[in-house]
C-alpha atoms as a printed R data frame, in Angstrom:
    type eleno elety resid chain resno       x       y       z
1   ATOM     1    CA   MET     A     1  44.877  11.877 -45.213
2   ATOM     2    CA   ASP     A     2  46.080   8.870 -47.120
3   ATOM     3    CA   MET     A     3  46.303   5.581 -45.173
4   ATOM     4    CA   ASN     A     4  46.413   1.967 -46.080
5   ATOM     5    CA   ARG     A     5  44.420  -0.856 -44.604
6   ATOM     6    CA   ARG     A     6  47.103  -1.863 -42.073
7   ATOM     7    CA   GLN     A     7  47.372   1.703 -40.694
8   ATOM     8    CA   PHE     A     8  43.574   1.932 -40.419
9   ATOM     9    CA   PHE     A     9  43.441  -1.234 -38.261
10  ATOM    10    CA   ARG     A    10  46.324   0.000 -36.033
11  ATOM    11    CA   ILE     A    11  44.595   3.350 -35.393
12  ATOM    12    CA   SER     A    12  41.234   1.664 -34.787
13  ATOM    13    CA   ALA     A    13  42.737  -0.869 -32.358
14  ATOM    14    CA   ALA     A    14  44.570   1.866 -30.427
15  ATOM    15    CA   GLY     A    15  41.400   3.963 -30.169
16  ATOM    16    CA   LEU     A    16  39.348   0.969 -29.038
17  ATOM    17    CA   ALA     A    17  41.940  -0.039 -26.423
18  ATOM    18    CA   GLY     A    18  42.203   3.514 -25.071
19  ATOM    19    CA   SER     A    19  38.452   3.988 -24.792
20  ATOM    20    CA   SER     A    20  38.004   0.536 -23.192
21  ATOM    21    CA   LEU     A    21  40.630   1.303 -20.560
22  ATOM    22    CA   ALA     A    22  38.973   4.653 -19.803
23  ATOM    23    CA   VAL     A    23  35.592   2.969 -19.392
24  ATOM    24    CA   LEU     A    24  37.111   0.389 -17.040
25  ATOM    25    CA   GLY     A    25  38.525   3.141 -14.861
26  ATOM    26    CA   PHE     A    26  42.102   3.366 -16.141
27  ATOM    27    CA   SER     A    27  42.509   7.018 -16.870
28  ATOM    28    CA   PRO     A    28  45.432   9.351 -16.289
29  ATOM    29    CA   THR     A    29  43.515  11.341 -13.668
30  ATOM    30    CA   ALA     A    30  43.350  10.171 -10.084
31  ATOM    31    CA   VAL     A    31  40.346   7.967  -9.431
32  ATOM    32    CA   LEU     A    32  38.732   7.514  -6.044
33  ATOM    33    CA   ALA     A    33  37.895   3.852  -5.549
34  ATOM    34    CA   GLU     A    34  34.658   3.191  -3.729
35  ATOM    35    CA   THR     A    35  32.126   0.408  -3.603
36  ATOM    36    CA   ARG     A    36  28.474   0.986  -4.396
37  ATOM    37    CA   HIS     A    37  26.027  -0.289  -1.814
38  ATOM    38    CA   PHE     A    38  22.801  -1.986  -2.755
39  ATOM    39    CA   LYS     A    39  19.993   0.412  -1.794
40  ATOM    40    CA   LEU     A    40  18.027  -2.288   0.094
41  ATOM    41    CA   GLU     A    41  21.044  -3.599   1.995
42  ATOM    42    CA   ARG     A    42  20.189  -2.090   5.401
43  ATOM    43    CA   THR     A    43  16.413  -2.156   5.107
44  ATOM    44    CA   THR     A    44  13.750  -4.188   6.874
45  ATOM    45    CA   GLU     A    45  11.300  -6.199   4.781
46  ATOM    46    CA   THR     A    46   7.606  -6.073   5.653
47  ATOM    47    CA   ARG     A    47   5.018  -8.083   3.740
48  ATOM    48    CA   ASN     A    48   1.631  -6.463   3.202
49  ATOM    49    CA   THR     A    49  -1.365  -6.354   0.884
50  ATOM    50    CA   CYS     A    50  -2.009  -3.705  -1.770
51  ATOM    51    CA   PRO     A    51  -4.901  -1.467  -0.593
52  ATOM    52    CA   TYR     A    52  -6.332  -0.524  -3.977
53  ATOM    53    CA   CYS     A    53  -8.680  -3.131  -5.435
54  ATOM    54    CA   ALA     A    54 -10.372  -6.462  -4.805
55  ATOM    55    CA   VAL     A    55  -7.498  -8.571  -6.119
56  ATOM    56    CA   GLY     A    56  -5.450  -8.336  -2.902
57  ATOM    57    CA   CYS     A    57  -1.934  -8.501  -4.389
58  ATOM    58    CA   GLY     A    58   0.988  -9.089  -2.051
59  ATOM    59    CA   VAL     A    59   3.679  -6.429  -1.718
60  ATOM    60    CA   ILE     A    60   7.006  -6.190   0.066
61  ATOM    61    CA   MET     A    61   7.761  -2.846   1.675
62  ATOM    62    CA   TYR     A    62  11.347  -1.938   2.538
63  ATOM    63    CA   GLY     A    63  11.803   0.402   5.504
64  ATOM    64    CA   LEU     A    64  14.985   2.207   6.390
65  ATOM    65    CA   GLY     A    65  15.536   3.058  10.044
66  ATOM    66    CA   ASP     A    66  17.646   2.081  13.033
67  ATOM    67    CA   ARG     A    67  14.833  -0.037  14.597
68  ATOM    68    CA   ALA     A    68  14.950   1.923  17.842
69  ATOM    69    CA   LYS     A    69  11.943   1.745  20.140
70  ATOM    70    CA   ASN     A    70  10.162   4.988  19.259
71  ATOM    71    CA   VAL     A    71  11.551   5.549  15.753
72  ATOM    72    CA   THR     A    72   9.360   5.098  12.703
73  ATOM    73    CA   ALA     A    73  11.106   3.598   9.700
74  ATOM    74    CA   SER     A    74  10.855   5.412   6.389
75  ATOM    75    CA   ILE     A    75   9.572   3.282   3.507
76  ATOM    76    CA   ILE     A    76  12.000   3.670   0.604
77  ATOM    77    CA   HIS     A    77  10.914   0.931  -1.819
78  ATOM    78    CA   ILE     A    78   7.820  -1.187  -2.551
79  ATOM    79    CA   GLU     A    79   7.689  -4.140  -4.927
80  ATOM    80    CA   GLY     A    80   5.501  -7.143  -5.688
81  ATOM    81    CA   ASP     A    81   5.870 -10.218  -3.485
82  ATOM    82    CA   PRO     A    82   7.119 -13.128  -5.646
83  ATOM    83    CA   ASP     A    83   5.947 -15.649  -3.022
84  ATOM    84    CA   HIS     A    84   2.356 -14.364  -2.945
85  ATOM    85    CA   PRO     A    85  -0.092 -16.756  -4.647
86  ATOM    86    CA   VAL     A    86  -2.269 -13.988  -6.131
87  ATOM    87    CA   ASN     A    87   0.185 -11.822  -8.063
88  ATOM    88    CA   ARG     A    88   3.473 -13.810  -7.897
89  ATOM    89    CA   GLY     A    89   5.543 -10.633  -7.796
90  ATOM    90    CA   THR     A    90   3.721  -8.583 -10.425
91  ATOM    91    CA   LEU     A    91   1.896  -5.320  -9.751
92  ATOM    92    CA   CYS     A    92  -0.509  -3.245 -11.808
93  ATOM    93    CA   PRO     A    93   0.300   0.453 -12.414
94  ATOM    94    CA   LYS     A    94  -1.597   1.486  -9.259
95  ATOM    95    CA   GLY     A    95   0.296  -1.052  -7.156
96  ATOM    96    CA   ALA     A    96   3.595  -0.051  -8.743
97  ATOM    97    CA   GLY     A    97   2.921   3.546  -7.640
98  ATOM    98    CA   LEU     A    98   2.313   2.681  -3.983
99  ATOM    99    CA   LEU     A    99   5.436   4.513  -2.849
100 ATOM   100    CA   ASP     A   100   3.940   7.794  -4.073
101 ATOM   101    CA   PHE     A   101   0.711   6.965  -2.215
102 ATOM   102    CA   VAL     A   102   2.608   6.291   1.021
103 ATOM   103    CA   HIS     A   103   4.584   9.548   0.851
104 ATOM   104    CA   SER     A   104   1.750  11.739  -0.440
105 ATOM   105    CA   PRO     A   105   1.198  14.892   1.637
106 ATOM   106    CA   ASN     A   106  -2.562  14.535   0.980
107 ATOM   107    CA   ARG     A   107  -2.795  11.074   2.533
108 ATOM   108    CA   LEU     A   108  -5.160  10.912   5.506
109 ATOM   109    CA   LYS     A   109  -3.315   9.431   8.489
110 ATOM   110    CA   TYR     A   110  -5.616  10.224  11.401
111 ATOM   111    CA   PRO     A   111  -9.365  10.153  12.018
112 ATOM   112    CA   GLU     A   112 -11.162  13.444  11.490
113 ATOM   113    CA   VAL     A   113 -14.705  14.584  12.171
114 ATOM   114    CA   ARG     A   114 -16.778  17.448  10.810
115 ATOM   115    CA   GLU     A   115 -19.380  18.486  13.348
116 ATOM   116    CA   PRO     A   116 -22.888  19.410  12.131
117 ATOM   117    CA   GLY     A   117 -22.878  22.969  10.804
118 ATOM   118    CA   ALA     A   118 -19.072  23.220  10.738
119 ATOM   119    CA   ASN     A   119 -17.045  23.952   7.606
120 ATOM   120    CA   GLU     A   120 -13.770  22.389   8.688
121 ATOM   121    CA   TRP     A   121 -12.612  18.923   9.681
122 ATOM   122    CA   LYS     A   122 -11.256  18.451  13.193
123 ATOM   123    CA   ARG     A   123  -8.664  15.822  14.128
124 ATOM   124    CA   VAL     A   124  -9.770  13.396  16.866
125 ATOM   125    CA   SER     A   125  -8.125  10.454  18.593
126 ATOM   126    CA   TRP     A   126  -8.721   6.860  17.525
127 ATOM   127    CA   ASP     A   127 -10.563   6.149  20.803
128 ATOM   128    CA   ASP     A   128 -12.899   9.101  20.245
129 ATOM   129    CA   ALA     A   129 -13.536   8.107  16.626
130 ATOM   130    CA   LEU     A   130 -14.361   4.484  17.437
131 ATOM   131    CA   SER     A   131 -16.530   5.476  20.418
132 ATOM   132    CA   ARG     A   132 -18.415   7.973  18.248
133 ATOM   133    CA   ILE     A   133 -19.014   5.361  15.531
134 ATOM   134    CA   ALA     A   134 -20.248   2.824  18.090
135 ATOM   135    CA   LYS     A   135 -22.620   5.349  19.732
136 ATOM   136    CA   LEU     A   136 -24.064   6.516  16.406
137 ATOM   137    CA   MET     A   137 -24.533   2.946  15.194
138 ATOM   138    CA   LYS     A   138 -26.277   1.938  18.426
139 ATOM   139    CA   ALA     A   139 -28.569   4.979  18.346
140 ATOM   140    CA   ASP     A   140 -29.506   4.325  14.715
141 ATOM   141    CA   ARG     A   141 -30.075   0.606  15.304
142 ATOM   142    CA   ASP     A   142 -32.257   1.249  18.359
143 ATOM   143    CA   ALA     A   143 -34.356   3.768  16.428
144 ATOM   144    CA   ASN     A   144 -34.725   1.824  13.172
145 ATOM   145    CA   PHE     A   145 -34.495  -1.894  13.968
146 ATOM   146    CA   VAL     A   146 -37.406  -3.825  12.437
147 ATOM   147    CA   THR     A   147 -38.467  -6.962  14.294
148 ATOM   148    CA   HIS     A   148 -41.586  -7.878  12.271
149 ATOM   149    CA   ASN     A   149 -42.723  -7.096   8.750
150 ATOM   150    CA   ALA     A   150 -46.228  -6.070   7.666
151 ATOM   151    CA   ASP     A   151 -47.378  -9.715   7.629
152 ATOM   152    CA   GLY     A   152 -46.259 -10.262  11.229
153 ATOM   153    CA   LYS     A   153 -43.272 -12.473  10.339
154 ATOM   154    CA   THR     A   154 -40.099 -12.078  12.384
155 ATOM   155    CA   VAL     A   155 -37.434 -10.445  10.213
156 ATOM   156    CA   ASN     A   156 -34.982  -8.766  12.675
157 ATOM   157    CA   ARG     A   157 -33.359  -6.415  10.210
158 ATOM   158    CA   TRP     A   158 -31.644  -3.050  10.237
159 ATOM   159    CA   LEU     A   159 -31.928  -1.243   6.901
160 ATOM   160    CA   THR     A   160 -30.870   2.348   7.642
161 ATOM   161    CA   THR     A   161 -27.118   1.712   7.980
162 ATOM   162    CA   GLY     A   162 -24.807  -0.161   5.637
163 ATOM   163    CA   MET     A   163 -21.285  -1.537   5.732
164 ATOM   164    CA   LEU     A   164 -18.732  -1.427   2.924
165 ATOM   165    CA   CYS     A   165 -15.606  -3.513   3.499
166 ATOM   166    CA   ALA     A   166 -12.295  -3.732   1.699
167 ATOM   167    CA   SER     A   167 -11.147  -7.060   0.379
168 ATOM   168    CA   ALA     A   168  -7.487  -6.618   1.244
169 ATOM   169    CA   SER     A   169  -7.890  -8.832   4.298
170 ATOM   170    CA   SER     A   170  -7.637 -12.505   5.005
171 ATOM   171    CA   ASN     A   171 -10.548 -14.911   4.575
172 ATOM   172    CA   GLU     A   172 -10.829 -15.227   8.345
173 ATOM   173    CA   THR     A   173 -11.112 -11.468   8.853
174 ATOM   174    CA   ALA     A   174 -13.705 -11.173   6.080
175 ATOM   175    CA   TYR     A   175 -15.710 -14.030   7.608
176 ATOM   176    CA   LEU     A   176 -15.678 -12.431  11.078
177 ATOM   177    CA   THR     A   177 -16.684  -9.039   9.658
178 ATOM   178    CA   HIS     A   178 -19.534 -10.631   7.735
179 ATOM   179    CA   ARG     A   179 -20.778 -12.544  10.774
180 ATOM   180    CA   THR     A   180 -20.562  -9.464  13.012
181 ATOM   181    CA   MET     A   181 -22.553  -7.232  10.649
182 ATOM   182    CA   ARG     A   182 -25.185  -9.898   9.963
183 ATOM   183    CA   SER     A   183 -25.547 -10.630  13.690
184 ATOM   184    CA   MET     A   184 -26.574  -6.986  14.202
185 ATOM   185    CA   GLY     A   185 -29.305  -7.421  11.586
186 ATOM   186    CA   MET     A   186 -27.559  -5.338   8.948
187 ATOM   187    CA   LEU     A   187 -28.688  -6.300   5.450
188 ATOM   188    CA   VAL     A   188 -26.933  -3.551   3.495
189 ATOM   189    CA   PHE     A   189 -23.497  -5.103   3.454
190 ATOM   190    CA   ASP     A   190 -21.022  -5.187   0.556
191 ATOM   191    CA   ASN     A   191 -17.409  -5.999  -0.104
192 ATOM   192    CA   GLN     A   192 -15.104  -5.246  -3.011
193 ATOM   193    CA   ALA     A   193 -14.673  -8.999  -3.540
194 ATOM   194    CA   ARG     A   194 -18.432  -9.665  -3.132
195 ATOM   195    CA   VAL     A   195 -17.972 -11.865  -0.062
């Protein structure tokens, strides 16, 4: 095909105009006009703390539900909290994958107990779990509490049970946990943030 420069520009301009109009929605076929909704438009924001490590990054969770009395909202999006002083909206790869953690079928949601000699875990209520923990702690403390050491000095310590705490809590909560465990004489006490 033999064409001059002027014909080349006319053909190029016509092709560009036709493709631009098609991209903008002007095509000979009938087009259904509809608006796209922002996916977080009808959600409820909830601020929380990332549960993974000792940093304690702030996250915003977006739940979708009708907010009825006995309806649980479904979390559809999680992102970093830009107003949080620790992470200022950024998240590490583990924090960025929190949505998968929340919706994982392997996530433990209820307390379970495995009785001595049993092979399977049994689901129990929260009241039963907390009562069982309190009874076992009291029995162990009563049996193993040391009031005096070998030199006769008062030590009041409990060495057979320890406490490991997560740091994704406020300073006040960490302080109260620390004071509670130390008041029972527990020396084996640790926290992810080394409180």
